[in-house]
C-alpha positions, 0 to 999 in steps of 0.5 A: 166481826166485820165479816159477820156483818158483811155476810148478814148485809149481803144475805139481806141485800140479795134476798138470799134464803137458801143454805150453802150446803158445802159451807155448812158441811165444811164447818161441821167437819171443822167442829168435828176436830174437837172432842166436845163436838164429837161427843155431841155428834155421836148422839143420833138426836143431835146429829140429825139436827146438823143435817135436817134442822134448817135453824141449826144449819143456818147457824152453822153456815156462819164461819164467824159463829163457828170460829167463836164456838171453837175459841170461846167456851161461852159461845160453845155453851150458847150453841149447846143450849141452842141445840137443846132448844131445837131438840125440844121444838122438834116435832116427834116422829 
């Protein structure tokens, strides 16, 4: 929890608005080790979110959030709801 707070404060203090691509990709790979995530990842609609949606990528940039998604079913359900909302908010192409 302290790591999460320090990460937020550091980003705010530094005015950091860019995403850390290698960290996000690493966290996606961590999640892909789990069957429930792999099932989501196989769907093109969701997979595109992981690579093109800034909100989803920012969410996945946090090691603390990814750890909670892995360990807690409630956090996992919240993440899946978040993905679904991002799909609904996405403009149709």
